[in-house]
N, CA, C and O of each residue as an XYZ file, in Angstrom:
296
protein
N      76.323     99.173     90.300
C      77.143    100.264     89.871
C      78.228     99.676     89.015
O      78.775     98.609     89.294
N      78.513    100.384     87.997
C      79.514     99.910     87.044
C      81.042    100.387     87.560
O      81.255    101.337     88.313
N      81.921     99.615     87.050
C      83.328     99.830     87.284
C      83.754    101.271     87.027
O      84.484    101.891     87.801
N      83.246    101.775     85.875
C      83.619    103.136     85.605
C      83.081    104.060     86.652
O      83.777    104.994     87.051
N      81.867    103.845     87.122
C      81.291    104.694     88.038
C      81.984    104.691     89.404
O      82.051    105.676     90.140
N      82.479    103.512     89.658
C      83.358    103.353     90.919
C      84.727    104.184     90.656
O      85.212    104.938     91.499
N      85.211    103.977     89.542
C      86.467    104.839     89.140
C      86.196    106.256     89.307
O      87.018    106.998     89.846
N      85.016    106.683     88.843
C      84.809    108.232     88.967
C      84.870    108.640     90.440
O      85.467    109.663     90.775
N      84.247    107.831     91.335
C      84.241    108.205     92.781
C      85.576    108.130     93.333
O      85.942    108.936     94.188
N      86.335    107.200     92.891
C      87.762    107.136     93.302
C      88.575    108.241     92.834
O      89.497    108.652     93.539
N      88.291    108.808     91.599
C      89.028    109.940     91.116
C      88.727    111.290     91.921
O      89.561    112.151     92.201
N      87.444    111.298     92.218
C      86.931    112.520     93.035
C      87.424    112.484     94.364
O      87.664    113.549     94.933
N      87.641    111.197     95.039
C      88.155    111.089     96.444
C      89.598    111.472     96.340
O      90.073    112.261     97.158
N      90.285    110.983     95.426
C      91.744    111.239     95.345
C      91.949    112.649     95.148
O      92.808    113.190     95.844
N      91.246    113.393     94.241
C      91.457    114.857     93.997
C      91.195    115.557     95.317
O      91.902    116.509     95.648
N      90.236    115.135     96.059
C      89.888    115.872     97.204
C      90.947    115.648     98.277
O      91.404    116.613     98.889
N      91.357    114.382     98.527
C      92.471    114.055     99.403
C      93.901    114.765     99.038
O      94.751    115.050     99.881
N      93.999    114.966     97.832
C      95.155    115.645     97.300
C      95.209    117.003     97.737
O      96.232    117.507     98.200
N      93.925    117.711     97.572
C      93.786    119.113     98.086
C      93.946    119.179     99.636
O      94.761    119.961    100.124
N      93.273    118.468    100.317
C      93.241    118.447    101.739
C      94.540    118.045    102.428
O      94.821    118.627    103.476
N      95.270    117.213    102.002
C      96.521    116.706    102.499
C      97.724    117.440    102.140
O      98.630    117.647    102.947
N      97.738    117.880    100.790
C      98.964    118.526    100.186
C      98.719    119.915     99.654
O      99.670    120.595     99.268
N      97.487    120.359     99.618
C      97.300    121.783     99.156
C      97.067    121.896     97.589
O      96.659    122.940     97.081
N      97.335    120.828     96.906
C      97.205    121.159     95.443
C      95.725    120.918     95.061
O      95.109    119.878     95.298
N      95.228    122.029     94.430
C      93.832    122.029     94.078
C      93.750    121.974     92.656
O      94.095    122.882     91.900
N      93.200    120.686     92.269
C      92.897    120.374     90.844
C      91.292    120.160     90.812
O      90.773    119.591     89.852
N      90.573    120.613     91.840
C      89.142    120.213     91.718
C      88.218    120.945     90.733
O      87.034    120.640     90.589
N      88.847    121.950     90.053
C      88.050    122.604     89.005
C      88.676    122.444     87.658
O      88.398    123.234     86.757
N      89.551    121.406     87.474
C      90.161    121.166     86.321
C      89.099    120.116     85.502
O      88.223    119.455     86.060
N      89.360    120.123     84.196
C      88.520    119.259     83.395
C      88.498    117.854     83.764
O      89.543    117.204     83.798
N      87.271    117.306     84.065
C      87.154    115.930     84.680
C      87.773    114.938     83.791
O      88.537    114.112     84.292
N      87.529    114.925     82.509
C      88.095    113.992     81.536
C      89.574    113.978     81.718
O      90.126    112.885     81.848
N      90.289    115.105     81.743
C      91.739    115.171     81.917
C      92.228    114.640     83.255
O      93.235    113.935     83.318
N      91.479    114.997     84.379
C      91.798    114.365     85.570
C      91.688    112.906     85.548
O      92.704    112.245     85.763
N      90.578    112.330     85.314
C      90.388    110.896     85.202
C      91.351    110.239     84.418
O      91.735    109.138     84.813
N      91.803    110.696     83.402
C      92.948    110.118     82.565
C      94.097    110.150     83.357
O      94.624    109.053     83.543
N      94.648    111.168     83.896
C      95.829    111.386     84.659
C      95.782    110.408     85.796
O      96.648    109.542     85.921
N      94.848    110.533     86.564
C      94.767    109.629     87.902
C      94.804    108.220     87.437
O      95.590    107.430     87.961
N      94.010    107.861     86.495
C      93.974    106.366     85.979
C      95.410    106.017     85.544
O      95.870    104.915     85.843
N      96.174    106.958     84.815
C      97.339    106.518     84.228
C      98.355    106.373     85.402
O      99.245    105.523     85.406
N      98.139    107.297     86.416
C      98.908    107.218     87.534
C      98.980    105.781     88.304
O     100.007    105.201     88.658
N      97.682    105.369     88.468
C      97.337    104.226     89.191
C      98.083    103.002     88.335
O      98.831    102.200     88.895
N      97.807    102.962     87.013
C      98.370    101.934     86.212
C      99.891    101.905     86.218
O     100.537    100.861     86.314
N     100.423    103.128     86.109
C     101.953    103.170     86.167
C     102.524    102.828     87.335
O     103.736    102.615     87.349
N     101.749    102.715     88.529
C     102.294    102.278     89.747
C     101.849    100.901     90.102
O     101.960    100.410     91.225
N     101.312    100.288     89.004
C     100.860     98.846     89.152
C      99.730     98.612     90.061
O      99.579     97.497     90.559
N      98.896     99.615     90.322
C      97.773     99.530     91.247
C      96.464     99.053     90.441
O      96.291     99.412     89.276
N      95.618     98.284     91.073
C      94.540     97.701     90.502
C      93.376     98.690     90.359
O      92.576     98.584     89.430
N      93.285     99.689     91.325
C      92.176    100.485     91.308
C      92.789    101.968     91.748
O      93.815    102.145     92.406
N      91.920    102.964     91.230
C      92.375    104.328     91.431
C      92.260    104.608     92.920
O      93.051    105.398     93.435
N      91.278    103.977     93.677
C      91.170    104.146     95.100
C      92.411    103.671     95.893
O      92.640    104.082     97.031
N      93.146    102.847     95.285
C      94.394    102.414     95.892
C      95.430    103.480     96.083
O      96.391    103.305     96.832
N      95.225    104.640     95.374
C      96.239    105.667     95.377
C      95.949    106.395     96.673
O      96.856    107.097     97.118
N      94.776    106.319     97.355
C      94.557    107.296     98.397
C      95.178    107.069     99.750
O      95.423    108.038    100.468
N      95.432    105.892    100.120
C      96.230    105.555    101.350
C      97.607    106.049    101.228
O      98.098    106.636    102.193
N      98.312    105.874    100.114
C      99.784    106.371    100.262
C      99.737    107.864    100.112
O     100.635    108.529    100.628
N      98.748    108.457     99.438
C      98.748    109.946     99.374
C      98.465    110.499    100.715
O      98.984    111.576    101.008
N      97.734    109.918    101.529
C      97.331    110.533    102.919
C      98.534    110.020    103.865
O      98.721    110.759    104.832
N      99.355    108.942    103.782
C     100.050    108.462    104.905
C     101.564    108.427    104.533
O     102.417    108.295    105.411
N     101.889    108.554    103.170
C     103.292    108.608    102.748
C     103.710    109.873    102.201
O     103.410    110.168    101.044
N     104.421    110.694    102.984
C     104.680    112.123    102.522
C     105.455    112.162    101.200
O     105.254    113.079    100.404
N     106.320    111.202    100.954
C     106.999    111.131     99.727
C     106.235    110.707     98.513
O     106.728    110.894     97.401
N     105.173    110.200     98.642
C     104.240    109.851     97.665
C     103.951    110.898     96.635
O     103.790    110.673     95.435
N     103.904    112.043     97.212
C     103.534    113.289     96.297
C     104.399    113.568     95.358
O     103.988    114.200     94.385
N     105.725    113.186     95.419
C     106.624    113.288     94.435
C     106.380    112.313     93.250
O     106.956    112.521     92.183
N     105.593    111.316     93.397
C     105.262    110.488     92.372
C     103.837    111.022     91.479
O     103.566    110.748     90.309
N     103.107    111.802     92.372
C     101.872    112.236     91.983
C     101.982    113.443     91.036
O     101.431    113.405     89.936
N     102.650    114.460     91.427
C     102.587    115.803     90.906
C     103.148    115.725     89.458
O     102.525    116.331     88.586
N     104.199    115.076     89.143
C     104.666    114.993     87.730
C     103.409    114.585     86.705
O     103.365    115.036     85.561
N     102.480    113.762     87.195
C     101.384    113.327     86.308
C     100.483    114.456     86.006
O      99.678    114.293     85.089
N     100.500    115.544     86.623
C      99.625    116.534     86.497
C     100.269    117.834     85.828
O      99.652    118.895     85.733
N     101.425    117.662     85.426
C     101.958    118.705     84.593
C     101.510    118.614     83.176
O     101.251    117.514     82.688
N     101.404    119.738     82.480
C     100.912    119.764     81.114
C     101.953    118.943     80.343
O     103.167    119.002     80.541
N     101.285    118.111     79.368
C     101.966    117.193     78.442
C     102.003    117.730     77.067
O     102.539    117.084     76.167
């Protein structure tokens, strides 16, 4: 499996976790835009993988304040 395919899975898991934990539903948004925004968020926070975003999303309530600004229209 390629790294890009693994990132795609990470993005899907992140979006699902975002919805289930915090109620923000981006599941029907354009995939290319979601991938770009989630990857930008991970890079901006100095994380090596998109999947590294999931634990703080689930366990750190204040983390949502870092997430949502990345999903506003630019």
